[in-house]
C-alpha positions as CSV (number, residue, x, y, z in Angstrom):
1,M,106.2,136.3,131.2
2,G,103.3,138.7,131.3
3,I,101.0,136.1,132.8
4,C,103.5,135.3,135.6
5,L,103.9,139.0,136.3
6,V,100.1,139.5,136.4
7,S,99.8,136.4,138.7
8,A,102.5,137.7,141.0
9,M,100.8,141.1,141.1
10,L,97.4,139.7,141.9
11,V,98.9,137.5,144.7
12,A,100.7,140.6,146.2
13,V,97.5,142.6,146.1
14,Q,95.6,139.9,147.9
15,L,98.4,139.2,150.5
16,F,99.2,142.7,151.4
17,N,95.9,144.4,150.9
18,L,97.5,146.6,148.3
19,T,95.7,148.7,145.7
20,P,97.2,148.3,142.2
21,P,98.0,151.5,140.5
22,L,95.3,152.5,138.1
23,G,96.1,151.5,134.6
24,A,98.8,149.0,135.5
25,L,96.7,145.9,135.2
26,P,95.2,146.7,131.8
27,L,98.7,147.3,130.4
28,L,100.0,144.0,131.7
29,L,97.0,142.1,130.3
30,Q,97.5,143.6,126.9
31,R,101.2,142.8,126.6
32,Q,101.8,139.8,124.4
33,P,104.9,137.6,124.5
34,S,107.0,138.1,121.4
35,F,108.3,135.2,119.3
36,K,112.1,135.2,119.2
37,G,112.6,132.2,116.8
38,Y,115.2,130.3,118.8
39,G,117.0,127.5,117.1
40,D,115.4,124.8,119.3
41,S,111.8,125.8,118.6
42,P,109.5,123.2,117.2
43,R,109.5,122.9,113.5
44,I,107.2,121.3,111.0
45,S,108.7,118.1,109.7
46,S,107.6,115.5,107.2
47,V,105.6,112.5,108.2
48,S,107.8,109.6,109.3
49,R,105.2,107.1,110.6
50,L,101.5,106.5,109.8
51,H,99.0,105.1,112.2
52,I,96.5,102.8,110.5
53,S,93.9,100.3,111.6
54,E,94.4,96.5,111.6
55,T,91.8,96.2,108.9
56,A,93.6,98.6,106.6
57,S,97.0,97.1,107.1
58,A,95.6,93.5,106.6
59,K,94.8,94.6,103.0
60,R,98.5,95.2,102.4
61,L,99.7,92.0,104.1
62,W,101.3,89.9,101.3
63,K,103.1,87.3,103.4
64,K,101.3,85.9,106.5
65,V,103.0,83.1,108.4
66,E,100.6,81.0,110.5
67,P,101.8,80.2,114.0
68,D,102.7,76.7,115.3
69,Y,100.0,75.9,117.8
70,P,101.8,75.2,121.1
71,R,101.4,71.6,122.2
72,D,100.6,72.5,125.8
73,A,97.8,74.9,124.6
74,K,96.4,72.3,122.1
75,A,96.4,69.5,124.8
76,A,94.6,71.8,127.2
77,G,92.1,73.0,124.6
78,V,93.2,76.6,124.8
79,E,92.0,78.9,122.1
80,G,92.1,82.7,121.8
81,D,93.5,85.7,120.0
82,V,96.8,87.4,120.6
83,V,96.9,91.1,119.8
84,F,100.1,93.0,119.1
85,R,100.8,96.6,118.2
86,I,103.5,96.4,115.5
87,M,105.8,98.8,113.6
88,I,106.2,98.1,109.9
89,G,109.4,99.4,108.5
90,T,109.9,101.3,105.3
91,E,110.6,98.1,103.4
92,G,107.5,96.2,104.7
93,G,109.1,94.1,107.4
94,V,107.8,93.9,110.9
95,E,110.4,95.8,113.0
96,E,108.8,96.0,116.4
97,I,106.2,93.8,118.2
98,H,104.5,95.0,121.4
99,L,102.0,92.8,123.2
100,R,98.6,94.2,123.8
101,R,96.8,91.1,125.1
102,G,96.7,87.4,124.8
103,K,96.9,84.1,126.7
104,P,100.4,83.5,128.0
105,V,100.7,80.0,126.5
106,L,100.0,81.4,123.0
107,I,102.1,84.6,123.0
108,E,105.5,83.3,122.0
109,A,104.2,81.3,119.0
110,A,102.2,84.3,117.9
111,A,105.1,86.7,118.1
112,K,107.4,84.3,116.1
113,A,104.8,84.1,113.4
114,V,104.2,87.9,113.2
115,S,107.9,88.6,113.1
116,K,107.9,86.8,109.7
117,W,105.0,88.8,108.2
118,R,105.7,91.1,105.3
119,Y,103.6,94.0,104.1
120,E,103.6,96.0,100.9
121,A,105.7,99.1,101.6
122,Y,103.7,102.3,102.4
123,M,104.5,105.4,100.5
124,L,103.4,108.9,101.3
125,N,104.2,111.7,98.8
126,G,106.6,109.4,97.0
127,N,108.6,108.6,100.2
128,P,108.5,105.3,102.2
129,V,107.1,105.6,105.7
130,E,106.9,103.4,108.7
131,V,103.5,102.2,109.8
132,E,102.1,101.6,113.3
133,T,99.2,99.2,113.4
134,F,97.8,96.1,115.1
135,A,98.3,92.4,114.2
136,I,95.8,89.8,115.5
137,V,96.8,86.1,115.6
138,R,93.9,83.7,116.1
139,F,94.3,80.3,117.6
140,R,91.4,78.0,117.0
141,L,91.3,74.2,117.5
142,P,89.7,72.2,114.7
143,N,86.2,71.2,115.6
144,K,85.1,67.7,114.6
145,H,81.4,68.7,114.7
146,R,81.5,71.4,112.0
């Protein structure tokens, strides 16, 4: 509130060529808002979700289902990676899948596979927590010349 009052006073001084009373401005600048502790104030809460890298989460992946390569993509020779941002629930299952990038013909097969992935549950201070991370599904055609 003090800052608004100071701003209003400075605008009035400029607009109306007024001279502020001596001592008024320093008093307003020194005034600090007081904390009233309302019930809807932000409060510190425990961690409910961790954000970790794909590399770190891959180490805790204990059930990885490979995708079925879409016939159209295979016939057309389409390869590539599909990247998802995923939410791992407190029991280790994939609960949310959000597409980040990938070739349209590969996305559905990749999402079906990732939805079946299972991770070791994450614990923080003895409590299970959700994890936000990335999942990468790679589609590569077998190469006869390898």
